[in-house]
C-alpha positions in Angstrom: 77.5 131.1 10.3 79.2 129.7 13.4 76.3 127.4 14.1 76.5 125.8 10.7 80.2 125.2 10.9 79.8 123.7 14.2 77.1 121.2 12.8 79.4 120.3 9.9 82.3 119.5 12.3 80.1 117.3 14.4 78.9 115.4 11.4 82.4 115.0 10.1 83.4 113.7 13.5 80.8 111.2 13.7 81.6 110.0 10.1 85.2 109.4 11.2 84.2 107.6 14.3 81.7 105.5 12.4 84.5 104.5 10.0 87.0 103.2 12.7 84.4 101.3 14.8 84.8 97.5 14.6 81.8 95.6 13.5 79.7 93.7 15.8 80.7 90.0 15.7 78.2 87.4 14.0 76.1 85.2 16.1 76.4 81.7 15.4 73.2 79.9 14.1 71.5 77.7 16.5 72.5 74.0 16.0 69.4 72.0 15.2 69.3 68.3 15.6 68.3 66.3 12.6 64.8 64.7 13.0 64.6 61.0 12.6 61.9 59.5 10.3 60.8 56.3 12.0 59.1 55.1 8.8 62.2 55.7 6.6 64.2 53.9 9.2 62.0 51.0 9.3 61.8 50.8 5.4 65.5 50.8 5.2 65.8 48.0 7.9 63.2 46.0 5.8 65.1 46.7 2.6 68.4 45.4 4.1 66.8 42.3 5.4 65.2 41.4 2.1 68.8 42.0 0.5 70.4 39.6 3.1 67.6 37.0 2.4 68.2 37.6 -1.4 72.0 36.9 -0.9 71.2 33.8 1.4 68.9 32.3 -1.3 71.4 33.0 -4.0 74.2 31.1 -1.9 71.7 28.3 -1.1 71.1 27.8 -4.8 74.7 28.0 -5.7 75.4 25.3 -3.3 72.6 23.1 -4.4 73.7 23.6 -8.1 77.2 22.7 -7.3 76.2 19.5 -5.3 74.0 18.6 -8.2 76.7 18.9 -10.7 79.3 17.0 -8.6 76.6 14.4 -8.1 75.9 14.2 -11.8 79.4 13.9 -12.6 80.1 11.2 -10.0 77.1 9.2 -11.4 78.5 9.7 -14.9 81.8 8.4 -13.9 80.5 5.6 -12.0 78.2 4.6 -15.1 81.3 4.9 -17.5 83.4 2.5 -15.1 80.5 0.0 -15.0 80.1 0.0 -18.6 84.0 -0.6 -18.8 83.9 -3.4 -16.3 81.1 -5.1 -17.9 82.7 -5.1 -21.3 85.7 -7.0 -19.8 86.6 -10.1 -21.4 87.4 -13.3 -20.0 89.9 -15.8 -21.7 90.5 -19.3 -21.9 93.4 -21.8 -22.0 94.1 -23.6 -25.4 91.2 -25.9 -26.5 89.5 -25.5 -23.2 86.1 -23.9 -22.0 86.7 -23.8 -18.4 86.4 -20.6 -16.3 89.7 -19.6 -15.2 90.0 -18.6 -11.5 91.5 -15.3 -12.6 88.2 -14.5 -14.4 85.8 -15.5 -11.5 85.9 -12.1 -9.8 85.0 -10.6 -13.2 82.0 -12.8 -13.8 81.0 -12.3 -10.0 80.9 -8.4 -10.5 78.7 -9.0 -13.7 76.4 -11.2 -12.1 75.9 -8.6 -9.3 75.3 -5.8 -11.8 72.8 -8.0 -13.6 71.0 -9.0 -10.4 70.8 -5.5 -9.2 69.3 -4.3 -12.7 66.6 -6.9 -13.9 65.9 -5.0 -17.1 69.4 -5.8 -18.5 69.9 -8.4 -20.8 73.0 -9.5 -22.5 74.8 -11.5 -25.4 77.8 -13.6 -24.6 79.8 -14.5 -27.8 82.7 -17.1 -27.7 85.9 -17.0 -29.8 88.7 -19.2 -30.6 92.2 -18.7 -32.0 92.9 -19.8 -35.6 94.1 -23.2 -34.8 91.7 -26.0 -35.7 89.1 -26.2 -38.3 86.3 -23.6 -38.7 83.7 -26.2 -37.4 85.7 -27.1 -34.5 86.3 -23.5 -33.4 82.7 -22.6 -33.8 81.6 -25.6 -31.5 84.6 -24.5 -29.0 83.2 -20.8 -29.2 79.9 -22.2 -28.3 81.1 -24.2 -25.4 83.0 -21.0 -24.0 79.8 -18.7 -24.4 77.8 -21.5 -22.5 80.3 -21.8 -19.8 80.2 -18.2 -18.9 76.3 -18.2 -19.2 76.2 -21.1 -16.7 78.5 -19.2 -14.4 76.3 -16.2 -14.3 73.1 -18.3 -13.7 74.5 -20.1 -10.8 75.1 -16.5 -9.5 71.5 -15.6 -9.8 70.9 -14.3 -13.1 67.8 -15.5 -15.0 68.6 -17.8 -17.7 66.4 -16.2 -20.1 68.1 -13.0 -19.8 71.3 -14.4 -21.6 71.9 -15.3 -25.1 74.8 -16.8 -26.5 76.7 -16.9 -29.9 79.9 -18.4 -31.2 82.0 -16.6 -33.8 84.8 -19.2 -33.8 88.0 -17.9 -35.2 86.1 -15.3 -37.4 86.9 -12.3 -35.3 90.4 -12.2 -33.8 91.6 -9.4 -31.8 95.1 -10.0 -32.8 95.9 -11.6 -36.4 99.4 -12.3 -35.4 100.4 -16.1 -35.4 102.0 -16.0 -31.9 101.1 -17.5 -28.6 100.5 -13.9 -27.2 97.9 -13.3 -30.0 96.3 -16.7 -29.6 95.8 -16.1 -25.9 94.1 -12.9 -26.6 91.8 -14.5 -29.2 90.7 -17.3 -26.8 88.0 -15.3 -25.1 84.3 -14.5 -24.4 82.8 -11.1 -24.9 79.9 -9.7 -23.0 77.3 -7.1 -24.7 74.3 -5.7 -23.2 71.4 -6.1 -25.4 69.0 -3.9 -23.1 69.6 -1.8 -20.2 67.7 1.0 -18.1 68.5 4.5 -18.5 69.5 4.7 -14.9 71.9 1.9 -13.4 72.1 0.4 -10.0 75.8 -0.2 -9.7 77.2 -2.5 -7.0 80.6 -2.0 -5.6 83.4 -3.8 -7.4 
């Protein structure tokens, strides 16, 4: 009887002692160094290099396209200006067919354009104001067209590339009966009858 009670007391004391004891601290897990996959690293480097090449190629194409667009726009502008300059008329004094000094630079540029583009051909039309008879003004228009042709031929344009026609007083620019209107109507006009798709354009 006394032995059993003693054993029970020992067990109870052990239980109480166990409940009050601090748990043992957890041990940290060992730190492991990540393993480097050499193949993965190489593939990543190759992929990055390929991406950089694609970016460089794209930039080069964009630059080339931009340069091409600028060049095309410049060529179109130059062509439009050349067409405008070629269409520039020359004018004459009353009852005269002499080339005026003020118009020589205009004809010089037309001659350079024609020489630079052998496939071009043109028609020169002569005009007069309404004063004088129809027959006289037709003849005067012919003399004016012929004078412009002679000037261009003297500058190196082949004669067979130029045709002439006279409209006399039939096609006035300004129908008013004033000196200003008459001055506008005494003129020669220039029209291309054939031209290449691409022009060689001289400097003005």
